[in-house]
C-alpha positions, 0 to 999 in steps of 0.5 A, a space after each residue: 216463484 210468484 206463488 211462493 212469495 204470495 204464500 209466504 206473505 199470506 202466512 206472515 200476515 196471518 201470524 201478524 194478526 195472531 200476534 196483534 190479537 194476543 197483544 190486544 188481549 194483554 191490553 197493549 195497543 201501542 208501542 213507543 207511541 206507534 199503533 201495533 197495527 203499524 208495526 211489522 211482523 218482527 217488531 210485533 214478535 219482539 214486543 210480544 216476547 218482551 211483554 210475556 217475560 
């Protein structure tokens, strides 16, 4: 069970880094005064979707 948890965490971290790269490419470095590096995966995903709209 520990290995599965680690795989999920690693996958989510990779997805998070991809989203951060996309936001940086759009010129976005912070959201509501907070660095995008400090946001969690779900907040980053929500931010990316709203900016793409």
